TORBA-280803 format. One record per residue (C-alpha): residue number from 1; residue in three letters; x, y, z. Coordinates in Angstrom, 2 decimals. Example, Ala and Ser with C-alpha at 12.3 -4.5 7.8 and 13.67 -1.06 7.14 Angstrom:
2
NUMI   pos   code      east     north        up
NUMI     1    ALA     12.30     -4.50      7.80
NUMI     2    SER     13.67     -1.06      7.14
// end
This chain:
129
NUMI   pos   code      east     north        up
NUMI     1    UNK      1.40     -6.08      9.45
NUMI     2    UNK      5.24     -6.95      9.49
NUMI     3    UNK      7.57     -4.50      9.20
NUMI     4    UNK      9.59     -3.73      5.85
NUMI     5    UNK     13.21     -3.67      7.63
NUMI     6    UNK     15.16     -7.09      8.50
NUMI     7    UNK     16.16     -6.88     12.15
NUMI     8    UNK     19.60     -6.97     11.13
NUMI     9    UNK     19.44     -3.58      9.09
NUMI    10    UNK     17.40     -2.25     12.16
NUMI    11    UNK     20.05     -2.71     14.19
NUMI    12    UNK     22.68     -1.02     11.38
NUMI    13    UNK     20.23      1.42     11.10
NUMI    14    UNK     20.95      2.31     15.23
NUMI    15    UNK     24.37      2.88     14.45
NUMI    16    UNK     26.83      6.10     13.58
NUMI    17    UNK     27.49      5.16     10.33
NUMI    18    UNK     26.86      7.14      7.04
NUMI    19    UNK     24.13      6.46      4.75
NUMI    20    UNK     23.64      7.74      1.09
NUMI    21    UNK     20.00      9.45      0.12
NUMI    22    UNK     18.57      9.15     -3.18
NUMI    23    UNK     16.52     11.53     -4.77
NUMI    24    UNK     15.38     12.71     -8.00
NUMI    25    UNK     16.34     15.81     -9.51
NUMI    26    UNK     13.43     17.92    -11.79
NUMI    27    UNK     14.91     16.54    -14.79
NUMI    28    UNK     14.88     12.62    -13.60
NUMI    29    UNK     18.89     12.93    -13.05
NUMI    30    UNK     19.49     11.37     -9.67
NUMI    31    UNK     20.35     13.45     -6.71
NUMI    32    UNK     22.54     11.75     -4.10
NUMI    33    UNK     24.23     12.95     -0.85
NUMI    34    UNK     25.67     11.48      2.53
NUMI    35    UNK     23.58     11.98      5.60
NUMI    36    UNK     23.56     10.99      8.91
NUMI    37    UNK     19.87      8.87     10.21
NUMI    38    UNK     18.40      7.36     12.96
NUMI    39    UNK     15.47      4.80     13.38
NUMI    40    UNK     12.67      6.08     14.91
NUMI    41    UNK      9.99      3.08     15.25
NUMI    42    UNK      9.38      2.17     11.74
NUMI    43    UNK     10.83      5.12     10.29
NUMI    44    UNK     13.74      6.46      9.15
NUMI    45    UNK     14.80      9.98      9.94
NUMI    46    UNK     17.42     12.88      8.82
NUMI    47    UNK     17.96     16.19      8.82
NUMI    48    UNK     19.00     18.89      6.23
NUMI    49    UNK     18.08     22.25      5.13
NUMI    50    UNK     15.84     24.30      3.57
NUMI    51    UNK     17.15     25.76      0.51
NUMI    52    UNK     18.91     22.05     -0.14
NUMI    53    UNK     18.10     19.60     -3.40
NUMI    54    UNK     16.74     16.93     -1.05
NUMI    55    UNK     13.61     18.80      0.55
NUMI    56    UNK     13.06     20.44     -2.90
NUMI    57    UNK     13.05     17.07     -4.57
NUMI    58    UNK     11.13     15.48     -2.25
NUMI    59    UNK      8.11     18.10     -1.83
NUMI    60    UNK      8.03     17.37     -5.50
NUMI    61    UNK      9.19     13.39     -5.93
NUMI    62    UNK      8.44     11.68     -2.54
NUMI    63    UNK     10.51      8.74     -3.52
NUMI    64    UNK     13.84      8.36     -2.00
NUMI    65    UNK     16.29      5.65     -1.59
NUMI    66    UNK     19.11      5.08      1.18
NUMI    67    UNK     21.94      2.94      1.03
NUMI    68    UNK     25.17      1.86      3.50
NUMI    69    UNK     27.52     -0.73      3.45
NUMI    70    UNK     27.20     -3.09      6.08
NUMI    71    UNK     29.96     -1.90      9.01
NUMI    72    UNK     30.92     -5.97      9.67
NUMI    73    UNK     30.84     -6.58      6.06
NUMI    74    UNK     32.44     -4.48      3.66
NUMI    75    UNK     30.79     -6.18      0.42
NUMI    76    UNK     27.15     -5.80      1.76
NUMI    77    UNK     25.38     -3.10      0.55
NUMI    78    UNK     21.99     -2.45      2.12
NUMI    79    UNK     19.40     -0.34     -0.26
NUMI    80    UNK     15.90      0.65      1.71
NUMI    81    UNK     13.44      2.19     -0.79
NUMI    82    UNK     10.71      4.05      0.28
NUMI    83    UNK      8.72      7.44      0.37
NUMI    84    UNK      9.47     10.70      2.14
NUMI    85    UNK      5.98     11.06      4.30
NUMI    86    UNK      7.05     14.04      6.55
NUMI    87    UNK      9.36     17.33      5.29
NUMI    88    UNK      8.46     19.58      7.70
NUMI    89    UNK     10.81     22.36      9.69
NUMI    90    UNK     10.91     21.21     13.22
NUMI    91    UNK     14.20     23.39     14.48
NUMI    92    UNK     17.20     21.60     15.79
NUMI    93    UNK     15.63     18.81     17.83
NUMI    94    UNK     17.38     16.08     14.99
NUMI    95    UNK     20.11     17.79     14.25
NUMI    96    UNK     20.80     17.98     17.72
NUMI    97    UNK     20.05     14.32     18.70
NUMI    98    UNK     21.94     13.49     15.57
NUMI    99    UNK     25.16     15.45     16.71
NUMI   100    UNK     24.87     13.11     19.83
NUMI   101    UNK     24.74     10.21     18.01
NUMI   102    UNK     27.84     10.85     15.58
NUMI   103    UNK     29.48     13.35     17.45
NUMI   104    UNK     29.02     12.72     21.62
NUMI   105    UNK     28.07     16.74     21.37
NUMI   106    UNK     25.05     18.35     22.77
NUMI   107    UNK     24.37     20.43     19.84
NUMI   108    UNK     24.99     20.21     16.17
NUMI   109    UNK     27.65     23.37     15.39
NUMI   110    UNK     27.83     23.85     11.97
NUMI   111    UNK     24.60     25.58     11.46
NUMI   112    UNK     24.89     28.54      9.29
NUMI   113    UNK     23.15     32.05     10.02
NUMI   114    UNK     19.74     31.97      8.96
NUMI   115    UNK     19.80     28.63      8.59
NUMI   116    UNK     16.23     26.65      8.67
NUMI   117    UNK     16.67     22.82      9.39
NUMI   118    UNK     13.99     20.47      7.76
NUMI   119    UNK     13.46     16.72      9.14
NUMI   120    UNK     12.57     14.16      7.00
NUMI   121    UNK     10.77     11.15      7.62
NUMI   122    UNK     10.89      8.05      5.37
NUMI   123    UNK      8.26      4.84      5.23
NUMI   124    UNK     10.35      1.70      3.96
NUMI   125    UNK      8.99      0.07      0.97
NUMI   126    UNK     11.62     -2.65      0.87
NUMI   127    UNK     14.97     -3.27      1.72
NUMI   128    UNK     17.33     -5.24     -0.45
NUMI   129    UNK     20.92     -6.52      0.24
// end
């Protein structure tokens, strides 16, 4: 089965650009935040912390949208629609990977005492833009 993601979008997902993730709050309103993300095969992965809206919303309703502006064209907005297929506590591995990608640092240095990281894997259904 062919990938839902065009090759140019795959390439952009590997770049250290900022992504906007939208989930749905219990009252149906949108919840939107900026995340670091990366491509892992056909999955998009990002990290958040337990207690935040994203993992809570995605456990209840796995639908998710991710958007970003193409780095080479400020007028091209890409939106990726899909669903969270993994919402798991896996420690610091993914966020440390993101710190290397985005900051050139070996470790994510902004964790708060007692913070529990949650890794999200998004399966892509369709891409627009």
